[in-house]
C-alpha positions in Angstrom: -123.6 91.1 68.3 -124.1 94.8 67.4 -125.2 93.8 63.8 -127.4 91.3 65.1 -128.9 93.7 67.5 -129.4 96.4 64.3 -131.3 93.5 62.6 -133.6 92.8 65.5 -134.4 96.5 65.7 -134.9 96.6 61.9 -137.3 93.7 61.9 -139.4 95.3 64.8 -139.5 98.5 62.5 -140.9 96.3 59.6 -143.7 94.9 61.9 -144.8 98.5 63.1 -144.7 99.9 59.7 -146.8 97.0 58.3 -149.3 97.4 61.0 -149.4 101.1 60.6 -150.2 100.7 56.7 -153.0 98.2 57.7 -154.7 100.6 60.2 -155.2 97.8 62.6 -153.2 96.0 65.6 -150.6 93.5 66.1 -151.8 90.0 65.4 -151.3 87.4 68.1 -148.2 85.9 66.0 -147.1 89.6 65.5 -147.3 90.4 69.2 -145.5 87.3 70.1 -142.8 88.2 67.4 -142.3 91.6 68.8 -142.0 90.1 72.2 -139.3 87.8 71.3 -137.3 90.5 69.2 -137.5 92.7 72.1 -136.0 90.0 74.6 -133.1 89.3 72.3 -132.3 92.9 71.6 -132.3 93.1 75.7 -130.1 90.1 75.8 -127.8 91.6 73.1 -127.6 94.6 75.2 -126.3 92.9 78.3 -123.9 90.9 76.1 -122.6 94.1 74.4 -122.2 95.7 77.6 -120.2 93.2 78.9 -118.0 93.0 76.2 -117.2 96.7 76.8 -116.4 96.2 79.9 -113.9 93.4 79.1 -112.4 95.8 76.5 -112.4 99.0 78.8 -110.8 96.9 81.8 -108.1 95.3 79.1 -107.3 98.9 78.0 -106.5 100.1 81.7 -104.9 97.0 82.7 -102.9 97.3 86.0 -99.2 97.0 86.0 -99.1 93.5 87.3 -101.7 90.8 86.4 -100.9 87.6 88.2 -101.7 84.6 90.0 -104.7 82.2 90.3 -107.0 80.7 92.8 -107.1 81.9 96.4 -103.4 83.2 96.7 -102.4 80.5 99.1 -100.5 78.7 96.2 -98.6 82.0 95.5 -97.9 82.7 99.0 -96.4 79.0 99.6 -94.2 79.3 96.3 -92.6 82.5 97.6 -91.0 80.0 100.5 -89.6 77.6 97.1 -86.1 77.2 98.1 -84.0 76.9 95.0 -80.9 75.6 96.9 -82.7 72.6 98.6 -84.4 72.0 95.2 -80.7 72.0 93.5 -79.0 69.9 96.5 -81.9 67.2 95.5 -81.3 67.2 92.2 -77.6 66.5 93.1 -78.6 63.3 94.5 -78.3 64.7 98.3 -80.6 63.7 101.1 -82.6 67.1 102.1 -85.9 67.4 102.9 -87.2 68.5 99.6 -91.0 67.8 100.1 -92.1 71.2 99.6 -89.9 71.8 96.4 -91.4 68.8 94.8 -95.1 69.2 95.8 -95.0 73.0 94.3 -93.2 72.0 91.2 -95.6 69.3 90.8 -98.4 71.6 91.3 -96.8 74.2 88.8 -96.4 71.7 86.2 -99.8 70.6 86.5 -101.2 74.2 86.2 -99.0 75.2 83.3 -99.4 71.9 81.4 -95.7 72.2 80.3 -93.2 69.8 80.1 -90.0 70.9 82.1 -86.8 68.9 81.4 -85.9 70.1 85.1 -86.9 71.5 88.2 -90.3 73.6 87.9 -89.6 76.7 89.8 -92.8 79.4 90.4 -92.1 82.7 89.0 -93.1 84.1 92.6 -89.7 82.9 93.7 -88.0 85.7 91.5 -90.9 88.3 91.0 -89.8 90.8 93.4 -86.2 90.4 92.7 -86.9 91.6 88.7 -88.7 94.8 89.8 -86.5 96.0 92.7 -82.8 94.2 91.9 -80.8 97.4 91.5 -77.4 96.7 93.4 -78.3 96.1 97.1 -76.3 94.1 99.6 -76.9 90.7 100.4 -77.2 89.3 104.2 -74.8 86.7 105.8 -73.7 83.9 103.7 -72.0 81.6 105.7 -70.9 83.6 108.9 -68.2 81.3 110.6 -66.5 81.1 107.6 -67.5 84.6 105.3 -68.0 88.1 106.0 -71.3 87.7 104.3 -72.6 90.7 106.0 -70.2 92.5 103.7 -70.8 90.8 100.6 -70.5 93.4 97.5 -72.7 92.3 94.9 -72.0 93.5 90.9 -73.2 96.9 89.7 -76.5 96.1 87.7 -78.5 98.3 85.9 -82.3 98.9 87.3 -84.9 97.0 85.9 -87.0 99.4 83.9 -90.2 98.2 82.5 -92.0 97.0 85.3 -91.2 100.1 87.4 -92.4 102.5 84.6 -95.9 100.3 84.6 -95.6 97.7 81.8 -98.3 95.1 81.8 -97.0 91.9 83.1 -99.2 88.9 82.3 -98.2 85.8 84.5 -99.0 82.2 84.2 -100.2 81.9 80.4 -100.9 78.6 78.3 -100.1 78.4 74.9 -100.2 81.3 72.3 -102.5 84.2 73.7 -104.2 86.3 70.8 -105.8 89.5 72.1 -108.4 90.9 70.3 -107.7 94.8 69.3 -109.8 97.2 67.3 -108.2 98.9 64.7 -111.0 100.9 62.8 -114.5 101.6 63.8 -117.7 102.4 61.6 -118.3 105.8 60.8 -121.2 108.1 61.9 -123.1 109.8 59.0 -125.7 112.7 58.5 -128.5 111.9 56.1 -131.3 113.7 54.4 -134.5 112.7 54.9 -135.3 109.1 53.3 -131.6 109.0 52.4 -130.0 105.7 53.0 -126.7 105.2 55.3 -123.8 103.6 53.8 -122.4 100.4 55.8 -119.1 101.0 57.6 -117.6 98.3 59.1 -115.4 98.3 62.4 -111.9 96.3 61.7 -110.3 94.3 64.3 -107.1 92.4 64.4 -105.1 90.4 66.9 -102.2 91.5 69.7 -100.2 87.9 69.6 -98.0 86.5 72.5 -96.0 83.2 72.0 -93.4 81.7 74.4 -89.9 82.8 73.5 -87.1 81.2 75.5 -84.6 83.3 77.5 -82.0 81.4 79.7 -78.6 81.3 81.4 -76.2 78.9 82.2 -73.9 79.2 85.6 -72.2 77.2 88.1 -71.8 77.1 92.0 -69.5 75.4 94.2 -70.4 72.8 96.1 -69.9 74.4 99.7 -72.1 77.2 98.6 -75.0 75.1 97.8 -74.6 72.9 101.1 -74.5 76.1 103.4 -78.2 76.6 102.5 -78.4 79.2 105.2 -81.1 82.1 104.0 -78.4 84.6 102.4 -77.2 82.1 100.4 -80.7 81.0 99.1 -81.3 84.9 98.4 -77.6 84.9 96.4 -78.5 82.0 94.4 -82.0 83.4 93.6 -80.6 86.8 92.9 -77.9 85.0 90.4 -80.3 83.2 88.5 -82.5 86.1 88.3 -80.6 88.8 87.2 -79.2 88.1 83.8 -82.6 86.5 82.8 -84.3 89.9 84.3 -82.4 91.8 82.3 -82.1 90.1 79.1 -86.2 90.5 79.5 -86.2 94.3 80.1 -83.8 95.0 77.6 -85.7 93.2 74.8 -89.2 94.5 75.7 -87.6 97.7 74.9 -85.0 97.3 72.0 -86.0 93.9 71.1 -86.3 93.9 67.1 -88.1 90.2 66.5 -84.9 88.7 65.2 -83.1 85.3 66.1 -85.7 84.3 68.6 -86.3 87.7 70.4 -89.2 89.6 70.9 -90.2 92.9 69.2 -89.9 95.6 71.8 -91.2 98.9 72.2 -88.4 100.8 69.8 -89.4 98.8 66.9 -93.1 98.3 67.5 -95.4 99.2 64.7 -96.8 102.6 65.0 -94.3 104.3 67.2 -93.8 107.9 66.7 -90.2 108.8 65.7 -89.2 112.0 67.6 -86.0 114.0 67.8 -84.2 115.6 70.4 -80.8 116.3 68.6 -81.1 120.1 69.8 -82.4 119.3 72.6 -85.0 121.8 73.0 -88.4 122.7 75.1 -90.5 122.6 71.9 -88.8 118.9 71.0 -89.8 117.7 74.4 -93.6 119.1 73.9 -93.6 117.5 70.2 -93.0 114.0 71.8 -96.0 114.3 74.4 -98.0 115.7 71.5 -97.0 113.2 69.0 -99.0 110.8 71.7 -101.9 112.7 72.6 -102.4 113.7 69.2 -103.0 110.0 68.5 -105.7 109.7 71.3 -103.1 107.0 72.6 -102.3 108.8 76.3 -104.0 105.2 77.8 -102.4 105.0 81.3 -99.8 106.3 83.3 -97.2 108.0 81.0 -93.5 108.2 82.2 -90.2 109.1 80.6 -87.3 106.4 80.2 -83.5 107.5 79.6 -80.2 106.5 80.4 -78.4 108.7 83.3 -76.3 110.8 80.7 -79.6 112.0 79.1 -80.8 113.4 82.5 -77.6 115.2 83.0 -77.9 116.6 79.4 -81.5 117.8 79.7 -80.8 119.3 83.3 -77.7 121.3 81.9 -79.6 122.2 78.9 -81.5 125.9 78.7 -85.2 126.1 78.0 -84.2 129.0 76.0 -80.5 129.0 74.7 -78.2 131.1 76.5 -81.1 132.6 79.0 -80.5 130.4 82.3 -83.3 132.9 83.9 -86.2 130.5 82.0 -84.8 127.8 83.8 -83.4 124.1 82.4 -85.4 121.7 80.5 -85.3 119.3 83.6 -85.5 120.8 86.6 -85.7 117.8 88.8 -84.2 114.4 88.3 -87.4 112.6 88.6 -89.6 114.8 86.6 -89.8 116.0 83.0 -92.4 118.2 81.5 -95.0 117.3 84.5 -94.2 113.2 83.6 -92.4 110.8 85.8 -88.6 109.5 84.6 -87.3 106.2 84.9 -83.3 106.0 84.8 -80.9 103.1 84.0 -78.2 102.4 82.1 -80.5 99.5 80.8 -81.2 101.9 78.0 -77.1 102.5 76.6 -75.4 105.2 74.6 -73.9 104.4 71.5 -70.2 105.2 70.3 -71.5 108.3 69.0 -72.3 108.9 71.9 -76.1 109.2 71.4 -78.8 107.5 73.7 -82.6 106.8 73.3 -85.2 108.6 75.0 -88.5 107.0 75.3 -91.9 108.8 76.4 -94.9 106.5 76.6 -98.0 105.0 78.4 -96.0 101.9 79.7 -99.2 100.1 80.6 -99.5 99.3 76.8 -96.5 97.3 76.7 -97.2 93.6 77.5 -94.8 91.5 78.9 -96.2 87.5 78.8 -94.8 84.8 81.2 -95.5 81.2 81.0 -95.3 80.1 84.3 -92.3 78.7 85.8 -88.6 78.8 85.4 -86.9 75.7 84.1 -83.7 74.8 86.3 -81.5 71.9 85.3 -78.8 70.9 87.3 -75.7 69.1 86.0 -73.2 68.0 88.9 -71.0 66.8 86.1 -70.0 69.9 84.4 -67.0 71.2 83.8 -66.2 72.1 86.8 -66.5 68.5 88.0 -63.2 68.0 89.7 -63.2 71.0 91.6 -66.8 70.2 92.9 -68.7 72.9 91.0 -72.2 72.2 90.0 -73.6 73.9 86.6 -77.3 75.2 86.7 -79.3 75.9 83.8 -82.3 78.3 84.4 -84.5 79.0 81.3 -87.6 80.9 81.0 -90.6 81.4 78.4 -91.5 84.6 77.6 -93.1 87.5 75.5 -93.5 90.8 74.6 -96.2 92.7 72.7 -97.1 96.6 72.8 -101.1 97.2 72.4 -100.8 100.1 70.9 -97.6 101.5 69.0 -98.8 104.9 68.9 -98.5 105.2 72.6 -95.0 105.4 72.4 -92.5 108.2 71.6 -89.1 107.5 70.8 -86.0 109.9 70.4 -82.7 108.0 69.5 -80.6 111.0 68.7 -79.8 112.7 72.0 -76.2 113.7 71.9 -74.6 113.2 75.4 
């Protein structure tokens, strides 16, 4: 569009120069052509501005981009009962009208072929971002002390909490245009020609990759479908899959069907905290800012052992009066810190510390979780029911330069 605009302006200039050379005024045909070119330029300006607006909005996309329509579907989807849908799939006579209606609508919206029950993402969405270790409510009060249920210890979800951009309800392969180089401004002498320089573009691709989990429940757990059991089943189905997505979004290497995460993305700055020192901390920040890649909220991600190390390390060696590298548990050098064992330590033991503009991390989710029930699995004799949950997701980094990774902090 900018090239078309330049050509239109050049033609207007040629018309004006021709009239000036003749020493008269525009002919009727030239006047009409001038007006047409002016109209074309005005229209192109509007289109170019809209394209720039879209690019600006994409660069500063919010942490979660989800939902379609008026939001009524999303509200009803949160009431989808996983246990009711599973019991119906087992052949029990239950009122699963809402679940069948929502599954049908989800299949229509996503245009996907589900092998089992189509479960809306809204059922699990809050659990994926808030699930840390909380206690469940009552399970089956007249049999269990559900109020004392002890959930297993789980690592905190990192990426969504730090501000990753989540794109829900995707269909097909997604190509997001990305500009990699711009044209150059040039200073020239009078009557000297400009040298043409072109902008370069590429695409950031999101293509569905499948992650899943196979588990089983006792028949009694499923038939006692009070709300607490529903929450337990949702938590159990979501937990492993959610953490697998979270881990690969950070450490995925693109092999064996996994996405490529932040650590292995192209352009990411390789930093060090081997000492560690205040200069190394500031160097990680500078690595991003010097690339003009501090686009969106900047935060640190690290293991709790890394926090302990940084809070025990003096800014100036052996001079505690100058303070420590990290004076507060939730802040380092003025930026927020996300802490989770989702970022592991190695046998050395070293751990990875990541600093970056997390909205530049894209997590794409193709609509719905596919749940397939098998009442005749290996636990058939005991009345256990196998449940398989699968979801299609992908990860991409818009600008690898927006992240700096130090994988050598000794803890």
